[in-house]
C-alpha atoms as one frame of an Amber mdcrd trajectory, in Angstrom:
protein
  11.506   9.952 -15.541  12.171   7.012 -13.191   9.207   5.155 -11.578   8.944
   5.439  -7.836   7.530   2.828  -5.516   4.202   3.687  -3.623   1.703   1.775
  -1.627  -2.042   1.884  -1.809  -3.553   3.051   1.475  -7.165   2.826   0.794
  -9.816   3.131  -1.727 -13.152   5.039  -1.666 -16.315   5.075  -3.632 -16.908
   8.723  -4.714 -19.830   8.221  -7.259 -21.663   5.194  -8.713 -19.154   3.180
 -10.440 -16.322   5.623  -9.618 -13.523   4.939  -7.153 -10.785   7.063  -5.655
  -7.421   5.374  -4.763  -5.320   6.909  -2.110  -1.619   6.476  -2.526   1.427
   7.032  -0.413   3.276   9.956  -1.739   6.937   9.010  -2.609   9.493  11.082
  -0.468  10.362  14.188  -2.463   7.540  13.869  -5.019   6.536  17.262  -6.386
   4.012  18.209  -8.906   1.741  21.151 -10.123  -2.201  21.159  -9.639  -3.591
  19.616 -12.951  -0.803  17.332 -13.658  -0.895  13.471 -14.066   0.973  10.367
 -13.306   1.409   6.903 -14.702   0.248   4.359 -12.319   2.117   0.927 -12.976
   0.766  -2.410 -11.619   2.740  -5.382 -10.807   0.166  -7.921 -11.673   1.052
 -11.204 -13.349  -2.272 -11.372 -15.322  -1.393  -8.079 -17.060   0.975  -8.043
 -20.019   3.844  -5.707 -20.200   2.008  -3.102 -22.395  -1.163  -3.091 -20.258
   0.311  -2.492 -16.788   0.462   1.215 -17.146  -2.388   3.866 -17.177  -2.299
   7.562 -16.946  -4.361   9.467 -14.294  -4.738  13.004 -13.360  -3.865  13.693
  -9.811  -7.106  14.611  -7.621  -5.145  15.669  -4.697  -3.460  19.056  -4.259
   0.270  19.333  -3.477  -0.268  20.341   0.134  -2.142  17.118   0.680  -0.083
  14.190   2.506  -0.973  11.552   0.023  -1.611  11.213  -3.708  -5.167  10.355
  -4.899  -6.350   9.286  -8.478  -9.895   8.592  -9.318 -11.374   6.439 -12.151
 -14.521   4.828 -13.412 -14.237   1.042 -12.877 -14.886  -0.157 -16.494 -14.406
  -3.664 -17.418 -10.878  -3.618 -18.785  -7.839  -5.938 -17.879  -6.129  -2.857
 -16.151  -9.371  -1.841 -14.360  -9.930  -5.359 -13.107  -6.227  -5.537 -11.715
  -6.683  -2.103 -10.152  -9.948  -3.320  -8.523  -8.174  -6.422  -7.046  -5.628
  -4.243  -5.152  -5.982  -4.278  -1.426  -4.662  -1.807   0.954  -0.927  -2.156
   1.553  -0.305  -3.475  -2.159   2.578  -2.035  -3.830   2.516  -0.032  -7.043
   4.841   2.150  -8.964   4.293   5.830 -10.030   6.098   7.562 -12.860   5.618
  11.384 -13.439   4.409  13.902 -12.983   3.608  15.174 -16.483   1.150  17.436
 -18.206   0.834  21.241 -18.906  -2.902  21.953 -18.126  -2.224  24.071 -15.075
  -3.753  27.343 -13.881  -2.558  30.547 -15.520  -0.841  33.137 -13.586  -2.587
  36.281 -14.295  -5.131  36.715 -11.510  -6.960  39.455 -13.350  -8.446  36.907
 -15.819 -10.823  34.400 -14.465 -10.583  30.589 -14.973 -13.578  28.676 -16.248
 -13.132  24.973 -16.008 -15.469  22.729 -18.105 -15.626  18.991 -16.913 -17.402
  16.146 -18.344 -17.900  13.152 -15.911 -14.361  11.923 -14.909 -12.909  14.833
 -16.384 -13.261  16.544 -13.135 -10.144  15.038 -11.663  -7.556  17.657 -12.745
  -9.814  20.403 -11.656 -10.171  19.044  -8.114  -6.462  19.367  -7.648  -6.468
  22.948  -9.177  -9.465  24.049  -7.105  -8.122  22.527  -3.754  -4.756  24.218
  -4.144  -6.477  27.591  -5.136  -8.496  27.421  -1.967  -5.506  26.408   0.291
  -3.449  29.208  -1.059  -6.293  31.733  -1.214  -5.791  32.457  -4.808  -7.270
  35.798  -6.091  -8.271  34.004  -9.307 -12.111  34.156  -9.983 -13.106  30.610
 -10.542 -15.992  28.900 -12.085 -16.625  25.139 -12.790 -19.174  24.087 -15.264
 -19.561  20.235 -14.443 -21.794  18.086 -16.675 -22.955  14.573 -15.642 -25.897
  12.317 -16.772 -27.275  12.216 -13.124 -26.212  13.482  -9.626 -25.219   9.746
  -8.895 -22.540   9.866 -11.482 -21.022  13.145 -10.234 -17.760  12.471  -8.329
 -16.890  15.059  -5.616 -20.303  16.879  -6.124 -20.794  17.318  -2.396 -17.243
  18.636  -1.872 -17.596  21.052  -4.691 -21.060  22.261  -3.408 -19.512  22.980
  -0.027 -16.629  24.978  -1.656 -19.145  27.028  -3.525 -20.822  28.025  -0.305
 -17.602  28.661   1.387 -15.557  30.661  -1.270 -17.135  33.606  -2.754 -14.671
  33.707  -5.726 -15.710  30.171  -6.754 -18.996  29.538  -8.636 -20.272  25.937
  -9.428 -22.518  25.285 -12.356 -23.441  21.733 -12.323 -25.803  20.467 -14.931
 -27.436  16.959 -15.436 -28.327  15.633 -18.839 -30.361  12.470 -18.123 -32.310
  13.152 -14.882 -34.983  10.690 -16.117 -32.856   7.893 -15.082 -31.927   9.306
 -11.706 -33.437   8.336  -8.299 -32.292  11.684  -6.858 -33.785  15.070  -6.667
 -31.928  17.895  -8.596 -32.759  21.692  -8.540 -29.923  22.797 -10.530 -29.171
  23.071 -14.326 -30.445  20.420 -16.702 -29.300  19.788 -20.187 -26.419  19.825
 -22.521 -23.606  22.614 -22.359 -23.783  24.520 -25.650 -22.894  27.975 -26.906
 -26.008  29.769 -25.465 -25.496  27.939 -22.192 -21.882  29.035 -22.085 -22.688
  32.687 -22.824 -25.501  32.755 -20.187 -23.427  31.274 -17.300 -20.203  33.055
 -17.969 -21.501  36.413 -18.485 -19.567  38.876 -16.292 -16.485  36.765 -15.803
 -13.383  38.959 -16.362 -11.502  37.755 -19.514 -11.900  34.197 -18.830  -9.514
  31.374 -19.874 -11.336  28.052 -20.530 -10.101  24.755 -19.654 -11.780  21.511
 -20.757 -11.369  17.919 -19.657 -13.325  14.714 -20.378 -13.780  12.041 -22.946
 -12.496  13.103 -26.329 -15.910  13.447 -27.963 -16.962  15.854 -25.130 -13.718
  17.925 -25.502 -14.418  18.315 -29.247 -17.986  19.204 -28.554 -16.972  21.802
 -25.905 -14.482  23.348 -28.178 -17.083  23.721 -30.747 -19.474  25.176 -28.334
 -16.872  27.538 -27.122 -16.253  28.733 -30.616 -20.013  29.086 -31.133 -19.916
  31.350 -28.006 -17.370  33.584 -29.604 -14.274  32.324 -27.528 -10.889  32.629
 -29.207  -9.192  29.268 -29.570  -6.044  30.968 -27.837  -8.169  31.031 -24.662
  -8.952  27.529 -24.627  -6.887  24.737 -22.989  -7.922  21.044 -23.141  -7.242
  17.511 -22.071  -8.757  14.221 -23.504  -9.403  11.440 -21.210  -9.188   8.154
 -23.206 -10.478   4.990 -21.464 -11.485   6.481 -18.144
């Protein structure tokens, strides 16, 4: 793959400590919902090996621009990313990744996201809604607090608008939240999964989040009796 030039159009805070970066889509750039890109920064303060970071694409293929989203942690790359102003040039390499929605619409898709692991699922969901997919869709979305949940308001709106989509958002540390929350609380385990996914037709499960979360969810899915062949996962290192 050859890197292509792009430009930062704007940045947008989408949760506490989480920022979306909207990029110009290079001419002819195509991708599948759920895929990722390498975002390459031309910053003299970065070494050659620290100029590249992989990000899942949040935007759907029909959208005019490319969007990536990240937690703004204190790393050299994230500091350089945070210094970018609209109009700054960047490079994009990709797309890559194989965690895309299955074709068989008779089988439901159950997405399980921990924190910033929501990003590939935003692209997949936006595309499914745009194309009026016949898939039955569920998103289980775990965060510590509502303040940490990127795109929560958008997802709640989709759940109200699309009858084939169900959002199950759960918060695990409401004691540290200044918000009110009337939804689920607590960790996602085998019993939780069995309860909320009951009635889904032959679901395939997709898991994205920090590595420890992905391992925990695969264990919980196993405890819920889900065959490993029906689980697809992606780890998010350093997000």
